[in-house]
C-alpha positions in Angstrom: 9.6 -14.0 26.5 9.6 -17.2 28.7 13.2 -18.2 29.6 14.5 -21.1 31.7 17.9 -22.5 32.4 18.1 -26.2 33.1 20.9 -28.3 34.3 22.0 -32.0 33.8 24.1 -33.0 36.8 26.0 -35.9 35.2 27.4 -34.0 32.2 27.2 -30.4 33.7 25.2 -29.4 30.6 22.9 -26.4 30.5 19.7 -26.7 28.4 17.8 -23.5 27.7 14.1 -23.1 27.1 12.9 -20.1 25.1 9.2 -19.6 24.7 6.9 -17.1 23.0 3.8 -16.7 25.2 1.8 -15.1 22.4 2.1 -18.0 20.0 2.8 -20.7 22.5 5.9 -21.8 20.4 9.1 -22.9 22.3 12.6 -24.0 21.6 15.1 -26.0 23.6 18.8 -25.4 23.1 21.0 -28.5 23.7 18.7 -30.8 25.4 20.0 -34.0 27.0 18.5 -37.5 26.4 18.1 -38.4 30.1 16.1 -35.2 30.7 13.3 -35.7 28.0 10.5 -36.1 30.5 11.7 -33.2 32.6 11.9 -30.9 29.6 8.5 -31.9 28.1 6.8 -31.6 31.4 8.1 -28.0 31.8 7.0 -27.0 28.3 3.6 -28.4 29.0 3.3 -26.7 32.4 4.1 -23.4 30.9 1.4 -23.7 28.3 3.9 -24.0 25.4 4.5 -26.5 22.6 8.0 -27.5 21.5 8.5 -26.4 17.8 12.3 -26.3 17.7 15.4 -27.9 19.1 18.6 -25.9 18.5 21.9 -27.7 18.7 25.1 -25.7 19.1 27.3 -28.6 17.9 27.7 -32.4 17.8 28.4 -33.1 21.5 31.0 -35.5 22.9 30.0 -35.6 26.6 26.3 -36.3 26.5 23.7 -37.7 24.1 21.1 -35.2 22.7 17.4 -35.8 22.9 16.8 -34.0 19.7 15.7 -37.1 17.9 13.5 -38.3 20.7 11.9 -34.9 21.0 11.2 -34.8 17.4 9.5 -38.2 17.6 7.3 -37.0 20.5 6.4 -33.5 19.3 7.2 -33.2 15.6 9.6 -30.3 16.3 12.3 -29.0 13.8 15.8 -29.9 14.7 18.2 -27.1 13.8 22.0 -27.5 13.4 24.9 -26.0 11.7 25.4 -26.4 8.0 28.4 -28.6 9.0 26.5 -30.3 11.8 24.6 -33.6 12.0 22.9 -34.6 8.7 19.8 -35.8 10.6 18.8 -32.2 11.4 15.8 -30.8 9.6 17.2 -27.4 9.1 20.9 -26.6 8.5 21.8 -23.0 9.3 24.7 -20.7 8.6 26.0 -17.3 10.0 23.5 -14.6 9.9 20.4 -16.8 9.5 17.4 -16.3 11.7 15.3 -19.0 13.2 11.7 -17.9 14.2 10.1 -19.3 17.2 6.8 -17.5 17.2 7.7 -13.9 17.6 11.2 -14.6 18.8 13.9 -14.2 16.2 17.0 -16.3 17.1 20.1 -15.1 15.2 22.7 -17.7 14.2 26.4 -16.9 14.7 28.9 -19.3 13.2 31.5 -20.0 16.0 33.5 -23.1 15.0 36.8 -24.0 16.6 35.8 -26.4 19.6 34.3 -28.4 16.8 34.0 -27.6 13.1 30.2 -27.3 13.3 30.0 -24.9 16.3 27.3 -22.2 16.2 26.0 -19.8 18.9 22.5 -18.4 19.1 21.7 -14.8 19.9 18.3 -13.6 21.1 18.2 -10.1 22.1 20.6 -9.4 25.0 21.4 -13.0 25.4 23.8 -15.3 23.5 24.0 -19.1 23.9 27.5 -20.1 23.2 27.6 -23.8 23.6 31.1 -25.0 24.1 32.7 -22.1 22.2 32.9 -19.5 25.2 32.5 -20.8 28.7 32.6 -18.7 32.0 36.3 -18.0 32.5 37.2 -20.6 29.9 36.7 -22.0 26.5 35.8 -25.2 24.8 38.8 -27.6 24.0 40.0 -28.2 20.5 41.7 -31.5 20.6 39.1 -33.7 18.8 36.2 -33.5 16.3 38.1 -31.3 13.9 38.8 -28.8 16.6 41.0 -25.8 15.6 42.5 -23.5 18.3 43.0 -20.6 15.8 39.5 -20.9 14.5 38.2 -20.9 18.1 40.2 -17.8 18.9 38.7 -16.0 15.8 35.2 -17.1 16.7 35.5 -15.7 20.2 37.4 -12.5 19.4 35.9 -11.6 16.1 32.3 -12.8 16.4 31.3 -13.1 20.1 33.5 -10.2 21.4 31.9 -8.1 18.7 28.7 -8.2 20.7 27.9 -5.4 23.2 29.7 -5.8 26.4 26.5 -6.1 28.4 25.3 -9.1 26.3 24.5 -12.0 28.7 26.5 -15.2 27.9 24.9 -18.5 28.6 27.3 -21.3 28.1 26.7 -25.0 27.3 28.4 -26.1 30.5 29.9 -25.0 33.8 31.6 -27.2 36.3 31.7 -24.8 39.2 28.1 -23.9 39.6 28.2 -20.6 37.7 25.2 -19.8 35.5 25.8 -16.7 33.4 28.4 -14.2 32.5 28.7 -11.2 30.1 30.8 -10.5 27.0 32.5 -7.7 29.0 33.4 -9.9 31.9 35.0 -12.4 29.6 37.0 -9.8 27.8 38.3 -8.6 31.1 38.7 -11.8 33.1 38.9 -15.0 30.9 42.4 -16.4 31.7 42.6 -18.2 28.4 42.1 -15.0 26.5 43.3 -12.0 28.5 46.8 -10.9 27.5 47.2 -13.6 24.9 47.5 -13.1 21.2 46.3 -15.7 18.7 49.6 -17.7 18.6 49.8 -17.8 22.4 46.2 -19.1 22.6 47.0 -21.8 20.0 50.0 -22.8 22.0 48.0 -23.0 25.3 45.2 -24.9 23.8 47.7 -27.5 22.3 49.1 -28.2 25.7 46.2 -28.7 28.0 46.6 -32.5 28.1 43.0 -33.1 29.1 41.4 -36.6 29.4 39.0 -37.5 26.8 35.3 -37.2 27.5 34.0 -40.4 29.2 31.1 -40.7 26.6 33.1 -39.7 23.5 33.0 -43.0 21.6 29.2 -43.3 22.3 28.1 -39.8 22.2 29.6 -38.5 19.0 28.2 -41.2 16.7 24.8 -41.1 18.4 24.7 -37.3 18.2 25.4 -37.4 14.5 22.2 -39.4 14.3 20.3 -36.9 16.5 20.6 -39.1 19.6 19.8 -42.5 18.0 22.1 -45.2 19.7 21.5 -47.9 17.2 22.0 -46.4 13.7 
């Protein structure tokens, strides 16, 4: 498998490239609009063709390039069954998305937003804003639900093997990867907290709203179209 982790400095968003060298098919997870040329250049340089864009949720801090990439390549945009209606394929827990020989398993992990999904591929899981490195996504907008987020992490993601590599949607401190075992042991929002304690914590974070919230959410519900 070909694997690359890419970064957008403005939003601290990670985009992931998954490629099957045998078939030449490739997928991008959570691509960013401003990085279209970078991403397409890399796909081309690696001898791949983009067949899928996998969205973990409707983002509030950046605009997706899913629609633009679909226009340029004809790729299939994949999102949760509760996600953006503009997606070509809506998936639910347990579904598998085939990218050549790669079988990407869908895990329903709502809570940060009501449409959150994670994608598991072998020893890797791509968690979007559900589980971060030593943190979690927030739950105070877009139908977020702290209890649901706690269940998604503890019952779905923490059920994976401890050595599963966790690749989050963001990191604001330069960290790139963690493991399920590490987060079970060291995540300060989860260690030593029951479900009700977690809900209380998440309800009292008092974080500022994302700067692009009012623009990004409606655009991302249209796969990144700004005028729809």
